[in-house]
C-alpha positions as CSV (number, residue, x, y, z in Angstrom):
1,M,2.2,11.8,1.0
2,R,4.2,14.3,-1.3
3,V,2.9,17.8,-2.0
4,P,4.5,19.3,-5.3
5,K,7.5,21.0,-4.7
6,A,6.3,23.5,-7.1
7,R,3.6,25.4,-5.3
8,T,3.2,29.3,-4.5
9,L,0.5,30.3,-1.6
10,V,-0.7,33.7,-2.5
11,T,-2.8,35.2,0.6
12,S,-5.7,38.1,-0.4
13,V,-8.2,39.0,2.0
14,T,-10.5,36.7,1.1
15,A,-8.9,33.7,-0.4
16,M,-5.8,32.0,-1.1
17,T,-4.7,31.5,-5.0
18,V,-2.5,28.7,-5.4
19,L,-0.4,28.7,-8.6
20,G,2.0,26.4,-10.0
21,V,0.5,23.1,-8.6
22,G,0.4,20.1,-10.6
23,L,-3.1,19.2,-10.8
24,I,-2.1,15.5,-12.5
25,L,-3.2,13.1,-10.1
26,N,-0.6,10.4,-9.2
27,P,-1.1,6.6,-9.2
28,V,-2.4,6.0,-5.7
29,F,-1.5,2.0,-5.4
30,A,1.9,1.0,-5.1
31,T,3.9,-0.8,-7.5
32,V,4.5,-4.5,-6.6
33,S,7.3,-6.2,-8.6
34,P,6.6,-8.9,-9.4
35,P,3.0,-8.4,-9.5
36,S,2.1,-12.0,-9.3
37,T,3.8,-15.3,-9.3
38,D,3.0,-18.9,-10.9
39,D,4.5,-22.0,-9.7
40,T,4.6,-25.4,-9.9
41,L,5.8,-26.9,-6.4
42,A,5.5,-30.4,-4.8
43,P,4.6,-30.8,-1.5
44,G,7.9,-30.0,1.1
45,E,9.4,-27.6,-1.6
46,S,9.5,-23.9,-1.9
47,V,10.2,-21.1,-3.7
48,V,12.0,-17.3,-2.6
49,Y,11.0,-14.1,-4.4
50,E,12.7,-10.6,-4.1
51,K,9.4,-8.4,-3.5
52,T,10.0,-4.8,-4.5
53,V,6.8,-2.7,-3.1
54,T,7.3,1.2,-4.4
55,L,4.9,3.2,-2.2
56,P,2.3,5.8,-3.8
57,E,3.0,9.2,-3.4
58,F,-0.2,9.6,-2.1
59,P,-2.2,7.6,0.3
60,P,-5.9,6.7,-2.1
61,K,-7.6,7.3,0.9
62,L,-7.2,10.0,3.5
63,D,-9.0,11.2,6.6
64,V,-7.4,14.4,8.1
65,C,-9.0,16.6,11.4
66,F,-7.9,19.6,12.4
67,L,-7.2,20.7,16.0
68,V,-7.0,24.1,16.5
69,D,-6.2,26.3,19.8
70,V,-8.9,28.8,20.8
71,S,-7.7,30.2,23.8
72,G,-7.4,33.5,23.9
73,S,-3.7,34.0,22.3
74,Y,-5.0,32.4,19.4
75,F,-7.2,35.6,18.0
76,D,-4.8,36.8,15.3
77,D,-4.2,33.2,14.3
78,L,-7.6,32.3,13.5
79,P,-7.9,34.7,10.6
80,N,-5.0,33.3,8.7
81,I,-6.0,29.6,9.4
82,R,-9.5,30.1,7.8
83,T,-7.8,31.4,4.7
84,Q,-4.8,29.2,4.2
85,M,-6.8,26.1,5.1
86,S,-9.1,26.8,2.1
87,A,-6.5,26.4,-0.2
88,V,-4.7,23.6,2.0
89,W,-8.2,21.7,1.3
90,D,-7.8,22.5,-2.8
91,I,-4.5,21.2,-2.8
92,V,-5.1,17.6,-0.9
93,K,-8.3,17.1,-2.4
94,D,-6.9,17.6,-5.7
95,E,-4.1,15.0,-5.2
96,I,-6.1,12.4,-3.0
97,D,-9.9,12.8,-4.1
98,D,-11.0,10.0,-1.4
99,S,-10.2,12.4,1.4
100,Q,-12.1,13.7,4.4
101,W,-11.7,16.5,7.1
102,C,-12.9,17.3,10.1
103,V,-12.7,20.3,12.6
104,T,-11.5,20.3,16.6
105,S,-10.6,22.5,19.2
106,F,-10.1,23.0,22.8
107,R,-9.6,25.8,25.8
108,D,-9.0,24.2,29.1
109,F,-10.8,22.9,31.3
110,P,-13.0,25.4,32.9
111,F,-11.8,25.4,36.5
112,S,-9.2,28.3,37.6
113,P,-5.8,28.5,37.9
114,W,-6.4,26.3,34.3
115,G,-9.0,27.6,32.6
116,S,-12.1,30.2,32.9
117,T,-15.6,29.7,32.8
118,G,-17.3,29.0,29.7
119,D,-13.8,26.9,28.3
120,F,-13.6,23.7,27.1
121,A,-10.9,20.7,27.5
122,Y,-12.2,19.6,23.7
123,R,-15.0,19.8,21.2
124,L,-15.5,18.5,17.9
125,N,-16.9,20.7,15.9
126,Q,-17.5,19.3,12.9
127,D,-17.2,15.5,12.0
128,L,-15.1,14.2,9.1
129,S,-16.6,15.0,5.7
130,P,-15.4,15.0,2.2
131,N,-17.5,18.4,1.3
132,K,-15.4,21.5,1.7
133,T,-18.0,23.6,3.1
134,D,-18.8,21.8,6.0
135,F,-15.2,22.0,7.2
136,T,-15.0,25.8,5.9
137,D,-18.1,26.6,7.7
138,A,-16.5,25.3,10.9
139,L,-13.3,27.1,11.2
140,D,-15.5,30.1,10.1
141,L,-17.5,29.5,13.8
142,L,-14.4,28.9,15.5
143,V,-13.5,31.6,18.4
144,A,-10.6,32.5,20.2
145,G,-11.0,33.5,24.1
146,G,-10.1,32.1,27.7
147,G,-7.4,29.8,28.4
148,N,-6.7,31.6,31.8
149,D,-2.9,30.4,32.8
150,G,-0.3,29.4,30.3
151,P,-0.3,25.7,29.6
152,E,-3.9,24.0,27.7
153,S,-5.9,20.7,27.4
154,Q,-3.9,19.3,24.3
155,Y,-3.5,15.6,25.9
156,E,-7.2,15.6,26.6
157,A,-7.8,16.9,22.9
158,L,-6.1,14.2,21.5
159,Y,-7.1,11.4,23.8
160,E,-10.5,11.9,23.2
161,M,-9.7,12.1,19.4
162,A,-8.4,8.9,19.1
163,T,-10.7,7.0,22.0
164,G,-13.7,9.2,22.2
165,A,-13.7,8.2,26.2
166,G,-15.4,11.1,27.6
167,N,-14.1,12.6,30.7
168,D,-16.2,13.5,34.2
169,V,-14.2,15.5,36.2
170,P,-15.1,15.8,39.8
171,P,-17.4,15.7,40.9
172,A,-18.9,12.5,40.2
173,G,-21.6,12.8,37.5
174,P,-22.8,15.4,35.3
175,S,-21.4,18.6,36.0
176,L,-19.6,21.2,34.7
177,G,-16.3,20.7,32.6
178,D,-16.8,17.2,31.5
179,V,-16.4,15.7,28.4
180,P,-18.9,14.2,26.9
181,P,-18.4,10.5,25.5
182,G,-18.5,9.9,21.8
183,Q,-17.1,13.0,20.5
184,D,-14.1,11.2,18.3
185,P,-13.9,11.8,14.9
186,S,-15.5,9.2,12.3
187,W,-12.2,7.9,11.2
188,R,-12.4,5.3,8.3
189,A,-10.7,1.9,8.8
190,D,-9.0,1.5,6.0
191,A,-8.0,5.4,5.4
192,T,-4.6,7.4,6.3
193,K,-5.3,8.8,9.6
194,V,-3.7,12.1,10.1
195,L,-4.3,14.7,13.2
196,I,-2.9,17.9,12.6
197,I,-2.5,20.1,16.0
198,T,-1.7,23.9,16.1
199,T,-0.8,25.5,19.4
200,D,1.3,27.9,21.2
201,A,1.4,26.8,24.4
202,P,2.6,24.0,26.5
203,F,0.4,21.1,28.1
204,H,-0.7,20.5,30.9
205,N,0.2,17.1,32.2
206,A,-2.1,15.1,34.2
207,G,-2.1,15.7,38.4
208,D,-0.5,19.5,37.5
209,P,-2.3,21.6,41.0
210,G,-5.5,23.3,41.1
211,P,-8.7,22.7,43.0
212,F,-8.2,19.1,42.1
213,P,-5.5,17.2,40.3
214,Y,-5.6,17.9,37.1
215,P,-7.6,15.6,35.1
216,G,-6.6,15.1,32.0
217,P,-4.6,12.1,30.5
218,S,-0.6,11.7,30.6
219,S,1.6,11.9,27.9
220,T,2.5,8.2,27.7
221,D,-1.7,7.3,28.0
222,T,-2.0,10.0,25.0
223,I,0.6,8.7,22.7
224,D,-0.7,4.9,23.4
225,A,-4.1,5.9,22.7
226,L,-3.0,7.8,19.2
227,V,-0.6,5.0,18.0
228,A,-3.4,2.1,19.1
229,A,-5.8,4.0,16.9
230,G,-3.6,4.6,14.0
231,I,-3.3,8.5,13.9
232,K,-0.4,10.3,12.7
233,V,0.2,13.7,14.5
234,I,1.2,16.6,12.6
235,A,2.5,19.3,15.0
236,L,2.3,22.8,14.1
237,K,4.7,24.6,16.5
238,A,4.1,28.3,16.8
239,P,5.9,30.2,19.6
240,G,5.2,29.1,22.9
241,A,4.9,25.5,22.0
242,T,7.1,23.2,23.9
243,A,8.9,19.2,22.6
244,Q,5.5,17.9,23.7
245,M,4.2,18.6,20.0
246,D,7.8,17.1,19.0
247,A,7.4,13.5,20.8
248,L,3.6,13.2,19.9
249,A,4.6,13.8,15.7
250,A,8.1,11.2,16.7
251,A,6.0,8.7,18.1
252,T,3.4,8.5,16.0
253,G,5.0,8.6,12.5
254,G,4.1,12.4,12.1
255,S,6.1,15.2,11.5
256,V,6.9,18.6,13.0
257,Q,6.4,22.0,11.5
258,A,7.3,25.7,13.3
259,T,4.7,28.3,12.7
260,T,4.9,32.3,13.2
261,S,3.4,33.6,16.1
262,T,0.3,34.6,13.7
263,S,0.1,31.3,11.7
264,N,0.5,33.4,8.7
265,D,2.6,30.4,7.1
266,I,0.2,27.7,8.5
267,G,-0.3,26.5,4.6
268,E,2.9,26.1,3.7
269,A,4.0,24.6,7.1
270,I,1.0,21.6,6.5
271,L,2.1,21.0,3.3
272,D,5.3,20.3,4.1
273,A,4.5,18.2,7.3
274,F,2.3,16.3,4.9
275,E,5.5,15.6,2.2
276,A,7.2,14.9,5.5
277,L,4.9,12.0,6.8
278,T,6.1,8.2,7.0
279,F,4.3,5.0,7.1
280,D,5.1,1.1,8.2
281,V,5.0,-1.1,5.2
282,T,3.8,-4.9,5.7
283,G,2.2,-7.8,3.6
284,V,-0.1,-10.2,4.9
285,P,-1.7,-13.0,2.9
286,V,-4.9,-13.9,1.9
287,G,-7.1,-16.5,1.2
288,C,-3.7,-18.8,1.2
289,D,-4.5,-21.0,4.3
290,E,-3.1,-24.1,2.1
291,L,0.2,-22.3,1.6
292,D,2.7,-20.9,3.8
293,I,3.8,-17.4,2.5
294,S,6.4,-15.7,4.5
295,L,7.9,-12.3,4.4
296,D,11.4,-11.3,5.6
297,P,11.2,-8.6,7.3
298,A,7.8,-8.6,8.1
299,S,7.7,-5.4,8.2
300,Y,9.1,-1.8,7.2
301,E,9.0,1.1,9.6
302,D,8.9,5.2,8.5
303,V,8.6,4.7,4.9
304,P,8.3,7.9,3.1
305,G,5.7,8.0,0.4
306,G,7.2,6.8,-3.4
307,E,10.0,5.3,-1.4
308,S,10.5,1.3,-2.4
309,V,11.5,-1.6,-0.1
310,V,12.5,-5.0,-0.7
311,F,10.4,-8.0,1.1
312,D,12.2,-12.0,0.4
313,E,9.2,-14.0,0.0
314,T,8.9,-17.6,0.7
315,I,6.2,-19.6,-0.9
316,A,6.1,-23.0,0.4
317,V,3.8,-25.8,0.3
318,P,3.1,-28.1,3.4
319,D,4.3,-31.5,3.4
320,D,1.1,-32.7,4.1
321,I,-1.2,-30.6,2.1
322,M,-4.4,-32.5,0.9
323,D,-7.6,-31.3,-1.2
324,I,-5.8,-28.9,-3.2
325,D,-7.6,-27.1,-6.2
326,N,-4.7,-26.6,-8.9
327,P,-4.0,-24.1,-9.8
328,Y,-4.2,-22.8,-5.9
329,C,-4.1,-18.9,-6.3
330,C,-4.8,-16.4,-3.5
331,S,-3.2,-12.3,-2.9
332,V,-0.1,-11.0,-0.7
333,V,-2.6,-7.0,0.4
334,F,0.3,-5.0,0.8
335,S,-0.9,-1.9,3.1
336,A,0.8,1.8,4.5
337,D,-0.2,1.6,8.2
338,D,-4.4,0.6,7.8
339,T,-4.3,1.5,4.3
340,E,-4.3,-1.0,1.1
341,V,-1.3,-0.1,-1.2
342,G,-0.8,-2.9,-3.3
343,T,-1.9,-6.4,-3.9
344,Q,0.3,-9.4,-5.7
345,T,-1.3,-12.9,-7.1
346,V,0.3,-16.0,-6.1
347,C,-0.6,-19.1,-8.0
348,V,0.6,-22.4,-7.2
349,T,0.1,-25.9,-8.7
350,V,1.0,-28.9,-6.2
351,Q,2.7,-31.2,-8.0
352,R,4.4,-34.4,-6.1
353,S,7.1,-36.0,-8.2
354,V,7.5,-39.8,-8.3
355,D,9.6,-42.4,-9.6
356,V,8.7,-44.4,-12.9
357,D,10.1,-47.2,-14.1
358,I,8.8,-47.4,-18.2
359,K,9.4,-51.3,-19.4
360,P,9.8,-52.7,-15.9
361,G,13.1,-55.0,-16.4
362,S,14.6,-54.0,-19.3
363,F,17.2,-51.2,-20.1
364,P,17.3,-49.5,-22.4
365,N,14.2,-48.8,-22.6
366,S,13.6,-49.3,-26.2
367,I,10.0,-47.9,-27.7
368,N,9.6,-49.1,-31.4
369,L,7.6,-46.6,-33.0
370,R,6.8,-48.7,-36.2
371,R,4.5,-51.0,-34.1
372,D,2.2,-48.3,-32.8
373,T,-0.7,-50.7,-31.8
374,G,1.6,-51.9,-29.6
375,V,1.7,-51.1,-26.0
376,I,4.0,-49.8,-23.4
377,P,4.1,-51.0,-19.6
378,V,5.0,-48.0,-17.1
379,A,5.0,-48.7,-13.2
380,I,4.9,-46.1,-11.0
381,L,7.1,-46.9,-8.2
382,G,5.6,-47.2,-4.5
383,S,7.8,-46.1,-1.4
384,E,7.5,-45.3,2.2
385,E,6.7,-41.8,1.3
386,F,4.6,-42.7,-1.3
387,D,1.5,-45.2,-1.5
388,V,0.4,-46.3,-4.9
389,T,-3.3,-47.0,-4.1
390,D,-3.8,-43.3,-3.2
391,I,-3.5,-42.8,-7.0
392,D,-7.0,-41.6,-8.6
393,V,-6.1,-44.5,-11.6
394,T,-9.0,-42.5,-13.9
395,T,-6.6,-39.9,-14.0
396,L,-3.6,-41.5,-15.6
397,T,-1.9,-40.0,-18.9
398,F,1.2,-40.8,-20.4
399,G,3.5,-39.4,-23.2
400,P,3.1,-36.2,-24.6
401,G,0.2,-37.6,-26.4
402,E,-1.6,-37.9,-23.1
403,Q,-2.7,-41.2,-23.8
404,V,-4.9,-42.7,-21.2
405,P,-4.6,-46.7,-19.9
406,A,-5.1,-49.1,-22.5
407,H,-7.0,-51.6,-20.5
408,D,-9.9,-51.6,-17.8
409,P,-9.1,-51.6,-15.2
410,A,-6.3,-49.1,-15.6
411,G,-3.8,-50.6,-13.8
412,H,-3.2,-53.6,-11.5
413,Y,-0.5,-53.4,-8.5
414,E,3.1,-55.5,-8.1
415,D,6.4,-54.9,-6.7
416,V,8.0,-54.9,-9.9
417,N,11.5,-54.2,-8.2
418,E,11.2,-56.1,-5.1
419,D,11.3,-53.6,-2.4
420,G,9.0,-54.4,-0.3
421,F,6.7,-51.6,-1.6
422,M,3.5,-52.2,-4.1
423,D,3.8,-50.3,-7.4
424,L,1.0,-49.5,-9.7
425,V,1.4,-50.9,-13.4
426,S,-0.7,-49.5,-16.6
427,H,-0.5,-49.6,-20.1
428,Y,-0.3,-47.3,-23.1
429,V,-0.8,-48.1,-27.0
430,V,2.3,-46.4,-28.5
431,G,0.7,-44.8,-31.4
432,G,-1.2,-42.7,-28.9
433,T,1.7,-41.6,-26.4
434,G,2.8,-38.6,-29.2
435,I,6.5,-40.2,-28.2
436,A,8.6,-39.1,-31.5
437,S,11.9,-40.2,-33.1
438,G,14.6,-39.0,-31.3
439,D,12.4,-38.0,-27.5
440,T,14.9,-39.6,-25.1
441,E,12.1,-39.4,-21.9
442,A,8.7,-39.7,-21.2
443,C,6.4,-38.8,-18.5
444,I,3.0,-40.3,-16.9
445,S,1.0,-37.8,-14.6
446,G,-2.1,-38.4,-12.5
447,K,-4.0,-37.0,-9.4
448,T,-3.7,-39.0,-6.2
449,N,-7.5,-39.3,-4.7
450,D,-6.6,-36.1,-2.6
451,G,-6.4,-34.0,-5.6
452,I,-2.2,-33.3,-6.1
453,D,-1.1,-33.4,-9.2
454,F,1.6,-35.8,-9.9
455,L,4.4,-36.3,-12.8
456,G,7.1,-38.9,-12.9
457,C,9.5,-39.3,-15.8
458,D,11.9,-42.2,-17.2
459,S,14.5,-42.5,-20.1
460,V,13.3,-43.9,-23.4
461,R,14.9,-45.0,-26.8
462,T,13.2,-44.7,-29.7
463,I,13.2,-47.4,-32.5
464,H,11.5,-46.8,-36.1
């Protein structure tokens, strides 16, 4: 996600004024080139396209949750956070109309030496909402205090935001310090999910000593949960925060930004962090069950917004395809992480190539155009791979004029080339075939009983 470079954040006592920010919405869908394909392929044939996918500058749908350290050391940060986050909300909303925001917070488990009475390991203050007032009101209600020792419950808070699992701390059953389940934000499955954490303290690790082993999750469990939920972490490192923040951002495709001890630059840091986000790009065939479609590579990792990636796309028709409804069309949907960013349309007309002998037993195959009421015999040759009895004779047409067979029934079976396989012979009135003086080839087409188109051609010499 790229936020315009031309921006200035000016802070006043009550609000932030945003100057020089472009408010024209950028396209939110990727450019897929070529955007569609249309091919005629026989069973067993394939075609390869070089497919270029250019990500949008901004994800089309965005969920952002702000996780704030509200331990005592953050008393001087909260006023700056409240003021600047209001303007950040405006900037992001201008670029991504379909965006939602939430507010969460943490101190620590309320057990000495980790925390103090009244502390909490995690709290969902305001669930995701598209309403700015919901977001800013929740920030206004945050109060800094407690925290006791240096490290805090960041891993617990992050884990809850990814899972909503809750934490029943000792003793078993409802007790002081429990984290109620179901406090994960209402992340949308098809949105880009971003978690912004701001803290000036290291993280407590699972098992740290105290009245009982520290009950929070491990760093590995936390990162695994965030990755499984598709959540990107933007880590805002105030003085005192550690490399634990960097590990979260690196593992989730997020970014790290340093802030001052009072967060007076938090707005700019968040916008820079958004700009550094990367995405995993994949393409998935949808409704293409009758075809074999594959992409090489299968995916690209860590692609910045606005960048292009190239796939080699193979579209193949299986040898044993049956009951195709020509033309057969489906889609390849391209996504950045879990968010759909572009679609390609694939259309294939499945057509079998068959061997044909015009005027069996003669060569050259002379067509006397002056005898327009005469008939031309055309043999479709059978083989081990093609059984002519599978042809729907009511679909046969011959020549540019798509002339139908002259006789009823439309054809008969005989082994015209004496190769041991039955052939189908049908006849066509010269005047209706559309064959013109100087033509050197004529073709017959039709469908098999399974609905597969076929085409066969042979040479001709016209006489007039």
